[in-house]
C-alpha positions in Angstrom: -40.2 142.2 -15.9 -38.1 139.1 -15.5 -37.7 140.2 -11.7 -41.7 140.7 -11.6 -42.0 137.3 -12.8 -39.2 135.3 -10.5 -40.8 136.9 -8.0 -44.3 135.8 -8.7 -42.9 132.1 -9.2 -40.8 132.3 -6.0 -44.5 133.4 -4.1 -46.5 130.5 -5.9 -44.2 127.9 -4.5 -44.0 129.3 -1.3 -47.8 129.0 -1.3 -48.0 125.5 -2.7 -44.9 124.6 0.0 -47.0 126.1 2.8 -50.2 124.2 1.6 -48.3 121.0 1.5 -47.5 121.4 5.1 -50.4 122.5 6.6 -52.7 120.2 4.3 -50.7 116.7 4.1 -50.9 115.8 8.0 -54.8 116.5 7.6 -55.0 114.9 4.4 -53.0 111.4 6.0 -54.8 111.6 9.0 -57.9 111.0 7.1 -56.8 108.2 4.8 -54.7 106.7 7.6 -55.8 104.4 10.0 -56.0 105.2 13.3 -54.1 103.1 15.5 -54.7 102.1 19.4 -51.0 103.1 20.7 -48.1 105.0 20.1 -44.9 103.1 19.2 -42.8 106.6 20.1 -44.4 107.3 23.3 -45.9 103.7 24.7 -48.9 105.2 25.4 -52.4 104.2 24.6 -53.7 107.2 22.0 -57.1 109.2 22.4 -60.0 107.6 21.0 -63.0 109.0 18.6 -65.7 110.5 20.8 -69.4 109.2 19.6 -71.9 111.7 18.3 -73.2 113.9 21.4 -76.3 112.2 22.4 -77.5 114.9 24.7 -76.5 118.2 25.9 -74.1 117.6 28.1 -72.2 115.0 25.7 -71.8 117.7 23.4 -70.2 120.4 25.8 -67.7 117.8 26.3 -67.5 116.9 22.6 -65.3 119.8 21.4 -62.3 119.3 24.1 -62.7 115.1 23.2 -62.2 115.4 19.9 -59.1 117.8 20.4 -57.5 115.3 22.6 -58.1 112.9 19.7 -57.0 114.7 16.7 -53.8 115.8 18.4 -53.4 112.1 18.7 -54.2 111.2 15.5 -53.4 114.1 13.1 -51.3 112.7 9.9 -47.5 111.9 10.4 -47.8 112.1 14.0 -45.5 109.2 15.0 -43.0 110.4 12.0 -42.3 114.1 13.3 -42.7 113.3 17.3 -39.6 110.5 16.6 -38.0 113.4 14.8 -38.5 115.6 17.6 -37.2 113.3 19.7 -34.2 112.6 18.1 -33.2 116.6 17.9 -34.4 116.9 21.5 -31.5 115.0 22.4 -28.7 115.8 20.3 -28.9 119.0 21.2 -30.2 118.9 25.4 -28.1 117.3 27.6 -30.8 116.2 29.3 -34.0 113.7 29.0 -36.9 114.1 26.8 -38.3 111.3 29.8 -38.0 112.1 33.7 -37.7 108.9 34.3 -33.7 108.9 32.5 -30.9 111.3 33.5 -27.9 111.8 31.0 -24.6 111.4 32.1 -21.0 111.6 31.0 -20.2 110.2 27.8 -23.4 108.9 26.2 -24.1 106.9 29.4 -27.8 107.0 30.9 -29.3 106.0 33.9 -32.6 105.6 35.5 -34.3 108.0 38.0 -34.0 111.7 38.0 -32.4 113.9 40.9 -35.9 116.0 40.3 -37.0 116.7 44.2 -40.3 114.4 45.0 -39.5 111.9 42.2 -39.8 108.3 44.1 -40.4 106.4 40.7 -38.3 103.1 40.1 -37.6 102.6 43.6 -35.7 105.7 43.6 -32.3 105.0 42.2 -30.8 108.4 42.5 -31.7 109.0 45.7 -30.3 105.0 46.3 -26.7 106.1 45.2 -26.9 109.5 46.7 -27.7 107.5 50.2 -30.7 109.4 50.7 -33.0 106.5 51.0 -31.7 104.9 55.0 -33.1 101.7 56.8 -33.9 102.8 60.3 -32.3 100.4 63.4 -35.4 98.5 63.8 -35.9 98.1 60.1 -32.6 96.5 59.9 -33.2 93.9 63.0 -36.7 92.8 61.5 -34.6 92.4 58.3 -32.2 90.1 59.5 -34.0 88.6 61.9 -36.7 87.6 58.9 -33.4 86.2 56.7 -31.6 84.2 60.1 -34.4 82.8 60.6 -35.0 81.2 57.1 -31.4 80.1 56.6 -32.3 78.3 59.8 -35.1 76.4 58.6 -33.7 75.6 55.5 -30.9 74.2 57.4 -32.7 72.0 59.5 -33.7 70.3 56.2 -30.2 70.1 54.8 -30.5 73.3 52.1 -27.9 76.2 52.3 -28.9 79.9 51.8 -27.3 82.8 50.0 -28.3 86.4 50.1 -26.8 88.4 46.8 -27.4 92.2 46.1 -26.9 93.4 42.9 -25.3 96.7 42.8 -27.0 99.6 40.6 -25.2 100.9 37.6 -25.1 104.0 39.3 -23.5 102.5 42.3 -20.9 101.1 40.0 -20.3 104.3 37.2 -21.2 107.0 40.4 -18.4 108.6 37.7 -20.4 108.9 35.1 -23.5 110.3 36.1 -24.1 114.3 36.1 -21.4 116.3 38.2 -24.2 118.1 40.1 -25.1 114.6 41.6 -23.4 113.9 44.8 -23.7 112.0 48.4 -25.6 113.4 50.7 -24.7 110.7 53.1 -22.0 108.4 54.1 -23.7 105.5 54.2 -26.4 104.0 51.5 -29.2 101.7 52.4 -26.8 98.5 50.9 -24.2 99.8 53.1 -26.4 99.6 56.2 -28.2 96.3 54.9 -24.9 94.2 54.2 -23.1 95.7 57.0 -25.8 94.9 59.3 -26.0 91.0 58.3 -22.2 90.4 58.1 -22.1 91.8 61.6 -25.3 90.6 63.5 -25.7 87.3 61.5 -24.2 84.0 59.7 -26.0 85.1 56.4 -23.4 84.3 53.6 -23.9 87.7 51.5 -22.5 88.1 48.4 -21.3 92.0 48.1 -19.8 92.7 44.2 -18.6 96.4 44.2 -15.1 95.8 45.1 -14.7 93.7 42.8 -16.7 95.4 40.0 -14.9 98.8 41.1 -11.4 96.9 40.2 -13.2 95.3 37.0 -14.3 98.4 35.5 -11.5 99.7 34.3 -10.7 97.3 31.9 -14.2 96.2 30.9 -17.2 97.7 30.3 -20.1 95.9 32.6 -23.1 97.6 32.7 -24.7 98.7 29.1 -24.5 102.9 28.4 -28.3 102.6 27.1 -30.3 99.7 29.5 -30.1 99.6 33.4 -28.8 96.0 33.4 -25.4 94.8 33.8 -23.9 92.9 30.8 -23.2 89.7 30.2 -19.6 90.7 31.1 -20.6 91.8 34.0 -23.1 88.6 34.7 -19.9 86.7 33.7 -17.8 88.3 36.9 -21.0 88.0 38.8 -21.4 84.7 38.8 -17.7 83.4 38.9 -17.9 85.3 42.0 -20.8 83.5 43.4 -19.9 80.3 42.3 -16.9 80.7 44.0 -19.1 80.9 47.1 -21.3 78.1 46.3 -18.1 76.2 46.0 -16.8 76.7 49.1 -20.1 75.4 50.6 -19.8 71.9 48.4 -16.3 71.3 47.8 -16.1 69.0 44.5 -20.0 69.3 43.6 -19.7 72.8 41.0 -16.2 74.6 39.7 -16.4 78.6 39.4 -15.0 79.5 36.2 -14.4 82.8 34.7 -15.0 82.7 30.3 -12.4 84.5 29.2 -12.9 87.9 26.3 -12.8 84.7 23.6 -15.5 83.2 25.0 -17.7 86.3 23.9 -19.3 87.1 20.5 -20.0 90.5 19.4 -23.5 91.5 18.8 -25.6 94.8 19.0 -28.0 95.8 21.5 -30.8 97.5 19.4 -32.4 99.4 21.8 -31.9 99.1 25.3 -34.8 100.3 28.4 -33.1 103.4 28.8 -33.2 104.1 25.6 -36.6 103.2 25.1 -37.7 105.1 28.2 -35.8 108.5 26.6 -37.6 108.0 23.2 -34.6 107.5 21.4 -32.3 105.0 18.8 -29.1 103.9 20.0 -27.4 100.9 20.0 -24.3 99.4 21.6 -22.3 96.9 21.2 -23.7 93.4 23.3 -21.0 90.7 24.2 -22.3 87.8 24.2 -21.6 84.4 26.0 -20.5 81.3 23.6 -21.0 77.9 25.5 -19.0 74.9 24.2 -21.0 72.8 26.7 -22.8 69.0 26.0 -25.3 70.4 28.5 -27.8 73.0 26.0 -30.2 74.6 27.8 -33.8 73.2 28.4 -36.5 75.1 29.9 -39.8 73.6 31.7 -42.0 76.2 32.6 -43.9 76.3 35.6 -46.7 79.3 37.7 -47.7 79.3 41.2 -50.0 81.5 42.9 -49.9 83.8 39.7 -45.9 84.0 39.6 -44.2 82.8 36.4 -40.8 80.5 37.1 -38.8 78.0 35.2 -36.1 75.4 35.5 -33.1 74.6 33.7 -32.4 70.9 33.4 -28.0 70.0 33.0 -28.1 66.3 34.3 -24.2 65.8 34.6 -24.0 68.5 37.7 -24.5 67.8 41.1 -26.5 70.2 42.7 -30.2 71.6 42.6 -30.7 75.5 43.0 -33.7 77.3 43.6 -33.1 81.1 42.7 -35.8 84.3 43.8 -34.8 86.5 40.8 -35.3 89.6 39.0 -34.5 91.1 35.9 -30.3 90.9 36.7 -30.6 87.5 37.0 -31.3 86.9 33.4 -27.9 87.3 32.3 -26.7 85.2 35.0 -28.9 82.4 33.4 -27.1 81.3 30.9 -24.0 80.3 33.1 -25.9 79.1 36.1 -28.2 76.6 34.1 -25.2 75.0 32.7 -23.7 75.0 36.9 -26.8 73.0 38.3 -28.7 70.1 37.8 -31.7 71.4 38.1 -31.7 75.3 38.1 -35.6 76.6 39.3 -35.9 80.7 38.7 -38.5 82.2 40.4 -39.6 85.6 39.6 -40.1 87.0 43.2 -38.7 87.7 46.5 -38.2 85.2 48.2 -41.6 84.4 51.0 -42.3 81.0 53.2 -45.4 79.8 50.6 -43.4 79.6 47.4 -39.9 77.9 49.6 -42.5 75.8 50.8 -44.0 74.7 47.5 -40.7 74.6 45.5 -38.6 72.6 47.8 -41.4 69.8 48.2 -41.1 69.7 44.0 -37.0 70.6 43.5 -35.7 69.3 46.3 -32.4 72.1 46.3 -29.4 71.9 47.8 -29.1 75.5 48.0 -31.9 78.8 47.8 -29.9 81.7 45.8 -31.9 84.9 47.1 -30.9 88.1 44.1 -32.0 91.4 44.6 -31.1 94.7 42.8 -29.9 97.6 45.1 -32.5 100.0 44.1 -35.3 97.7 46.0 -33.7 98.6 49.0 -34.5 99.9 51.6 -37.6 97.5 51.9 -38.6 94.6 54.6 -38.9 91.1 53.3 -42.9 90.0 53.0 -42.1 87.9 56.1 -40.7 89.9 58.9 -42.1 87.6 61.6 -40.6 83.5 60.5 -40.2 82.1 64.3 -42.9 79.7 64.2 -40.8 78.0 61.0 -38.1 77.3 63.4 -40.5 76.3 66.4 
């Protein structure tokens, strides 16, 4: 009798639990106000279809409503977030096609999947699958040489920097199934060609980084960029070259470990893409300087730029930049009287515009390795120097 009663109570409890599981999302979905975007998946959600006004709309209504309900049922954000957490705990592959999980929690942008070409195909770059042709190398070298000659006529120096991919520096942290398919990368080809056939001052950070990474972490594990430790080493190597060009007008200085304060990077861009929450240490530089940053925002032909000012310094710099320059900026902005950062690849229109305004002593042309192989916008700049 007691056993029968217990079984009956157990069945009732199970029915109640089952009912809650089934109907709670529906109830919450009805009560909760619809949102337009998913913060977990980073995409727009389907909208509630309007009431059908004709037979065609009536035929389309069920599928449209199904898409809407699939995006808006109650607790969807919570359940999706929980799903991604579980998947990334038990699976060695990423929930995102744009992120590859490596060794020791390292994450890398891109995929080795055949046909993948997004984000500049960084995996193709690091496996040397995206080479330059000889003709393109000649065009590239010609364009940069003409740019350099044009700047020299105006008393302006020029240096060219390729920021190495995280994949290149930490190739040993990539999955073991990823291997080189050609001997030379596009970066090998380009810098080798420029150094052999031109007098352009190029900066290759790979050898320095390869040595430094033995004692320090230079890139974020959960982000595609170098951290401030890596940027510190990069700015030192770059400034040494500039110091050779302008003796006594700029000083190369490598910050020591005591000049960094440990903070937390809450979610890198790769963790965001993979829909996981993972924080890591983020050492940030401490500057004991009488030269605080002051930004003057500008825009030219839809491209954003800004200038930082340090009146006690002696040189002006024009810096064509990408996202890797973000971590360099705190260092550079304290080394130049005026440093103008342009979020764009170098092109003649921007050069003419900003040179007239900022009167730079040097143009710094920085690009990230995963933009290779590309050709400069102005591949024929002969008219500049004629």
